[in-house]
N, C-alpha and C positions, 0 to 999 in steps of 0.2 A: 263188517262189510259196509261200504259207503252207499247209502241210498240218497240220490239227489238228482232227479230228472224232472225237467219242466219243459212244457211247450209254451213258447212265448209270443205274445203279440203286443205291439206298441201302437198306440193311436194318438190322436190329436189331444188338445188341451181340454181340461175341465174348467168349470167356473173357478175364478181365482180365489174365492174364500169358501172353505169347506171346513166343517168340524167333524173329524173322524169319530165315529162311534156315538154321535150325539143322540141317535134314536135307539140305540141298543142298550139293553140292561143286562147285568149279570144275574147270577142266582141269588135268591134271598136266603141269607144264612143267619143263624143265631150267634150273637156276640156273648151271650150269657147262658150257661147250661142249667142254671137253677140249682146247682149243687156245689160248685167251686168257683173260684175267681180266676180260673184258667183263662189265659189270653189277656189278662189285665195286670196292671202294676199299681199298687197303692202308694200314693205320694202325700205325705204330710197330713194324714188323717188315719182314722181307725175304721176298718170296714170288715164285714163278714157276710156270710150267707145265712139267712134266717127264714125258715119256712118257705124256701124256694124263691126268696126275694134277696136282692142285693141291698144291704143296709149300710149306710154311712152313719156310724154311731158316735163318732167323736172327732174333734180337731177341725182345723180349717185347711182343707186340702181337697184332693180329688183321686178318682180311680181312672187310670189312663189305659187306653188300648195299647197292646204291644205293637200293633201294626199301624201304619199311616194310611190315610184314605184321601182321595182327591175329590171326585164327583160321586155322590151317593144319595141314597134315600135311607134315612135313619128313622126307625119306628121304636117306640118304647112307651111304657106306662110308668107313672111316678105318683108318689103320695107323700105329703108332708105329715110328720107325726106330731108336730106342734100346732095346736089348733088356732092360736091367736096371731101367730107370726111365723114366717118361714123364709129361708134364703138358700137357694141352691141354683144350679144351672148346668148347662151342657156346653162344653167348649169344643171347638172343631178347627181344623186347618191351622194348627200351631205346631212349631217345631220343638219347643222346649219350654220348661217352666224356669224362669229366672231364679238363681240361687237364693236371693233375698226376698222373694215373693212367694206367696202360697199358691198363686194361680198364674196362668199366662195372661198376656194383655188382651187378646181377642182371638177369635170371635166367640161370643157367648150367647146362647139362648137362655134368657133369664127365667128362673123359677122362683123369683122373689115376690112376696106379697105386693100386689098392686102393679107388678111389672111382668106378669106371667106371659112368656112368649116374645118379649122384646129382645132385639139384638142391637146393642150399642154400636154406634159408628156406621150403621146402615140406615139410610134414609127410608122411611116408610115401613120399617120392620117393627111395628108396634101393634099390640092387640089389647083387647079389653073385654071382660065379661064372659070369656069362654072357659076359664079354669074354675073347677069346683073344689072349694076348700074342704079339707078333711076326707076327700074321696080319691079313688084311683082316677087318674087322668091319662088319656092317650095323646101322644104327640107324634107327628109325622113331619120330619124336616127333610126337604129336598135341596141339595146343593149341586149346582151345575155351572161350571165356569165362574162368571161373576154374578150369577143369578141364584136366588134362593127363595123358598116359599115354606110356609108352615101351616099345618092343620092341627087344631086342638079339639079333641073329642069329636072327630069326624067332620068338623066344620072349618072352612077356610079362614085362617087368621089374617094372612097377608101374603103378597108377592112383592119382592124387592130386587134391586140390583145394586152393585157397588162394592162387591167383595174385592179386596186388594191383598197384597202380600203373597205368601206361599200358595201354590196351587194344590198342595196336598199337605197333610199333617195328621197329628194324633186327634183322637176323640176322647173326651173325658167327661165323667159325671162328678160334679162338684157340690160341696155343701159347707156352710159355715155353721157348724153345730152349736158353738157357744152362743151365737146370736139368733140363729134361725131354727135350731132343733135338728133332730135326726130326719133322714130322708130315705125312702124306699124306692127301688127301681126293679122292674121285672119285664119279661117279654121284650127283650132288646134284640132287634134284628136290623141288619143292614143289607141293602141291595146296592152293589157297586156298579159303576159304569166307567168306561174309559174316560180319562180326563180329556177335555176338549183340546184338540190339536189345531193350532192356527196354521192353516195351509196357505194363507196369503203370501204371495211372493215366490211360490213354487215356479221353477223354470223347467221347460221340457228338455229331456236328455237326448232326444232324437229329433232330427229335422224333418222327418216324414218323406225324405227323398233317398237318402243313402245312410251309410254307417259312419259318417264323419264323427270323430270323437271317440270311436271305439276300434278295437282290434280283435281279429279272430281269423282262424283258418277253417272254421266250421261253416256250414252252409246256412247262414242266417240271411233271411230274405226280407226286404222292405216291401210289404204288400200294398195293393192299391188303396186299401182303406186305412193307410197310415199305421199299420201294425207292423211289428217285427216278429217274424216267425222262424222257428228252426225247422228246416226240412232236411232231415238226416239223409245222407247219401247211403247207397247200398253198402252194407258191411260195417257201418259206423255204429259203435256201441261202447259202453263203459265210461267210467267217470274219471279216469286218469289221463284223458286226452286234454290236458290243460290248455294247450294252444287253441283248441276248438271252442273254448268258452268265449262268450262275448264279453269283453273286458274294456273298461274305460281306459283312455290313454293318459289319464291324470289321476292323482290321489285326492281323496276326500277325508276330512277329519270328523267334524261334528255336523250333523245334518238330519233333515227329515226327508225320507224317500217314500214317495207315493206312487203306486203302480197297480195295474190290473194284469191278471194272467188267466189262462185256461190251458187245458191239455186234453189229449185223447184218453180213452180208457187205458189204465195201466201207466199213466203219465208219471214222469219222474224228472225233476230239475231242482234248482235251488238258486237263491239270491245270496251271492257272496259279498261280504262287507269287509272293509279295511284289510284288504289283501296286501301283504308286504311284497310277495314275489309272485308275479303272474304265471311263472312256470311251475308253481306249486301252491295253488289256492287253498287246498285242504289243510296244508300244514302251516300256512302263513296268514290265514284269515279265518273268518267264521261264517257259517252258512245258516240261513233261515230256509228250512226245507220246503220244497214244493213236491207233493206226492199225492197220488190218487188213493186217499184213505177216507173218503167220505163215508160216514155212517159207522166208522170203527168205534167200538165201545171201549176197548183197552188200547191205549196208545202211549208212546214215549217220545224221546227226543228225536228219533229218526222218522217220525210221522209228520204229516203236513202241519206247519206252524211251529214245529220244534226247532231249537237251535242244536244242530247236530252234535252229539256227544256231550251235551251240556244241560239242556233244559227242555222238558216236555211242555207242550201247550196246555193251558188250563182247561181248554175245551176243544173239541173237534169241530171246527167251523168251516172247513173246506166244502165247497159245493160239488155235486156230481160232475164227472167228466163231461166236457163240452160246454159248461157254463162258466161265465166270467167270475173271477174272484178279485178281491181288492186287498192289498197289503198297504198299511201305513207303518213305516219302520222309523223309529226315532233313535238316533245314536248321539248322545251328548256325554263326553267323558267316558267313564266306565259304564254308564247307565244305558241299557238297551230296552226299548219297549216296542212291542209288536201288536198291531191291531189287524185282525183278519175279519173281513166282512162285518165290520162294526163292533167287534168284540175284542177287548184287550186280552190277549192270550199269553203274552210274555212280559214280565217285568223283572229284569235281571241285572245284577251288578256283575259285570264281566270280571272285575278285579277279584271277585270272590268265587270265580268259576274256573272250570278247566281251560278257559280261554284267556286267563289272566296274563299270559305271556304274549298275546297278540299285539301288534303295533297299534298305537293310538290313531293312526291315519293310514290309508291305503286305497287300493283300487276297488271298484265295484264291478261285479261280474254276474252273468247269468250262465248257469251250467248247461253244457252240452253233454247229455248222456245217451245221445243217439235216439231220442224219442221226440215226437212232435210236441211243440209247446209254442204258445203265443203270448206276447206282452204288448200292452198298449197303455197310453196315458202315463208313461214313465216320466216322473217329474221329481225335482230335487230342490230343497231349500237349505243352503248352507248356513250354519249357525256360527256367528262370530263370537269371540270371547266377550265382547261388550253386551251381546244379546242373550247370553246364557242366564238362566234363572239363578237367583241367589241361593247359596248353600243353606 
């Protein structure tokens, strides 16, 4: 059964520069279970679990996370087992280790004697005197956009800016055992947050007066407060009335779509993307669901925030009926990311999903399922090939 009903309202413009999810943080999770190296890949070194600790016991190499991370707070404890000298580090936001090198180029939080906490290539990211030799030390590294900060043993070490290169990448724990001895790590946790989305350059998709640029046979109304609302006529219901969907009159390929929506109790709608055939949105595009599922504990792909038939949201972030919600949806190539009310809830590779056969470009539409829904502040930023992030 197809669940997709939304009540839409469209309003005027927001400030031109916004960072979606900049103030929202995800759940704090353990990266190391204290028993196995599950979730990690050992590269060019020897590592094992010893007495609940992660031990790098030999070689010049690193232990790398299986997942990539963008913006995060990383917390861990470490201890050098060589008393007179040590050399280790934590790498982040890199894409691969070069074949002829033991470590990536950058960025690294140094755990080398005399350089504990320093980050090469970032001005101002230097610390001194906070690391305790021969003891367990706690580190808290915060990375957000181009900014980063570090705490060592509960004290601020530095705040800096100037990160360049990939906006996400692997995290790894590194050690040069022949030169710096063995290293222990424990209590490794990460708190993720949506990568900052640059919304500068967004353009409104509604003119606030009429539905120029859109097509529909449904009863979509431009209201006095510059919102676009669906006021279903008597007898209108069901999701197969494709001509009643509010659909753009042109196609979009790679873009950032930012909008707000709200609905009445029991509301049901959806944001359709890259629709190939406006006469059959469900079968020729894909849908980010809008549904009154606030407070639902067990949820799936058909609940609010899900990609219908493909991916469930990681969290149930929709607000109660009658309150405004905000979607920031990024489509670049096969990659789809969805932020709902400041929390990234979808990070999907469409080419590896049930939607892999959908076109790379298409129409954008809002579903008419015969239920009241409002949209406002609907804006879009098209991404050109030149502006795409490097692979």
